[in-house]
N, C-alpha and C positions, 0 to 999 in steps of 0.2 A: 660689124658694129653691134654693140649691145642693143638688144631690142628696145625701142621706145614704146613704153606702155601707154596706151591711150584710153580715155574714157569717152563714151558716147554721151553727149549732152543733148537733151531734148529741146525742141522748139519752145520759145517763150519770150517774155518781154522783160526789159530792164530799163530803169530810169537813171540817166546820167546827169551830172551837175557840173557846169562850168562856173567856177567861183568868180573869175574876173568879170565875165559878162553877166553874171547873176541869172543864168539860164538853166532850166531843166528840160529834158526831153526824153521821151520814151522810144526805145528801139525794139522792134519785133525781129527776133532772130530765127533763122532756120536751124535745124539740127546740125551739129558739127562735132568734131572730136578734138580733144585737148589732152596734153600730157598729164598723166597721173602725178608725175613729179617734175620739178624743174630739170632741165638738161644737166647731167652730172659732169664732173671733171673727166671721168672715164669716157663718157660718150663724146665729149668735145675732143679729147685727146686722140681718139680713134680716127677722127676726121682730119685733125690738124697735124698729127704726128708728134705732138708734144707729149711730155711725160705728165702723168696724173699723180700728184703727191698725195691726194686724198680722193680716191676714186668715187666714193659715195657722196661726197659733198656736192652741192650745186656749183656748177661752173660760175665763177664770178670774175669781176674785172674784165667783162666781155663787152666790146663795143656793139652798138646796134648793127653796124655793117657786118661785123663778124658773125653775129647771130643770124642775119639774113643769109650769109654765105653758107653757114652750117645747114640751114634749112634746105638750100638747093643741093648741097652735097649729100645729105641724108636721103633726099628724094631720088637722086641719081643712083645711090647705093641700092635702093629698093626697087628701081625701075619705074618710079612714078614721074609724072610730068612736073618739072620744077615750077614753083610758083612765081619766081622772080626772074627778070632780066635786068641788065645793067647797061647804062650809058655813062661811063665814068663813075661818078658817085650817085647819079640819078637812078633810082630803083623804081621799076614798074611792077606792080602786082597784077598777075593774070588771074583774075578771080575765078575763072572756070577750071583752073588747074587743080589736080587732086593731090599734089605734093605737099610736103611739110611747109609750114609758114608760121609767122608770128600771129598770135590772135589779134583781132581788132580789140579796141578798148572796151567796146560793148560786150564782146564775147568774154573777155577776161573778167569783167565785173560780174556778169551773169554766172559764169562758172564758179567764181570765188564765192559768191553769196549762196549758191545752191538752195535758193528759196528763202534764205534769211533776209530780214529787213533791217536789222541793226548794223552797227559798225563791224561786228565780228560774228562769225558763224558758230562760235562756241566760246567758253571762257578762254581768254587770251593766253593764260599760262599753259593751257592744255593743247592749244592748236598752233602756237607760233613761237619761234625763237625771237626774243626782243631784248632790249637793254636790261630788263628785269632779270634775265637769266645770267647776266654777267659774263657772257662769252665774248671772245675777242676775234672770232672768225665765223664764217658759215659752218653749220653743223650738218651731219649726214642727213640726207633726205629721208622722210618717212618716220622720223623718231617721235613726232607729235601726232595728235589725232587728226584724221581727215575730216573734210566736210561731207555733207550728205550726198554729193556726187562722187565721193570716193577720192577726192583730190587732196594731196598732201602739200603743205608749205605754201599755199597761195598767199597766206599772211605770214609776215616775218621771214627770217632766214636771209633771203635775198630779194631785192626788188626785181621785177620782171619786165623786160621790154615788151611793148606792144607795137603794132604796125602804125598807129595813128600819130599825126602831128600834135604837139602839145598846144601850141598857140601861135599859128603862123603869122599873125599880125604883129607879134612882139618878139618871137623867138625863132623866126626863119624856119630852119629845118629841124629844130628840136623835136625829138620823138618821145612819146609817153613811156614812163615806166610806173609800175603799180605794185602795191602790196606791202611795202615796208621791209626793213632789213633787221639784221641781228643787233645792230647798235641803236635802233630807234625805239622811242617810247610809244605808249598806247595811242597818243595823239596822231602819230604818223602811220601806225600799223592798223589801218582801217580799210574796209572794202572800197570806200569812195575816194581815198586820197590819190591825187594826181601829182606826179612830178615828172621831170624829163631831162634830157640832155641831147647834145649834138651827136650825130651818127658816129663820129670818131672818138667820142669821149669815153674815158675809162673811169669806172667807179668800183671801189673794192667790194661794194655790197650790191651790185647789180648783175643779175644773170638773166635767164629767159626760160620760157616754157613753150613748146611747139604746139601748133594746132594743125588740123587738116579739115578739108571740106571745100569742094568746088561749087560755084554758084553761077547761074545764068547771068549774062551781062558782060560789060567790058570795063567799067570804071566805077562800080558801086557794089557793095556787098556788106552785110552784117553790121550796119550802122555807119559805115564809111563810104564816102564818095569823093571823087576828084573834084566835082563841082562844089561840094561843100567846103573842101579845103581851100579852093580859090576864093570863095565868098568870105571865109574866115580870114584869109590873108589880107583882104581889103578892109576888114573891120578895124575900128579904132576905139579908144576909150582909156580911162585912167587905169594905171597898174595898181594892184593890191599892194599894201605896205610890205616892204622887204623884197619885192620882185625887181630884178635888174634886167632890162631888155638887152638883147644882144646887139642891137643897132640903135 
């Protein structure tokens, strides 16, 4: 399989925002690694056996579950401990494993910002493929400028799946995706924008980027915990305008 190029991200803190609950919280992160680029069509094809029409474009129209299975397959290919196990469609993250995985939402935003505090880590036209470029599909990775961590395409081009649940009180198993896509305007292509979908949902502008890093513990790491998920699932409150609950 084509090598997955990773960048080492130092320890640090990031402040996240939940618009529905009007909450902000800061997460302190341990060092981790994350892909310099989103996973490409070629890399996905080498695992799935499918053809890659555009090898250097980010893989898109990829479900969350397929991204999870890619992570395990890439880990096994390199002799690493797979990060995930499955019970039907229930996925468990073994946080101590050193294999490939999806980044937590906190890891993703911290890596995307690379020390910046505004909505973008540079002029949007220079760093992200958006609706302003007038393109009709994802573009080859690495064609825009990187952020200060050396990561390309964290904003624009394709949204990227994360490990975390979006809002379990209202959307059951929906998972977060971040970063904005090639058809989105500047309002959506921001470091803080949160959207999501069900694990089996397909979106033409959603792909993923892998991370690595094992941590001590069993059910909590890098801003995520199973206990917090359970607490959020019991929470209630009014939905923001335009949001439609799954149940």
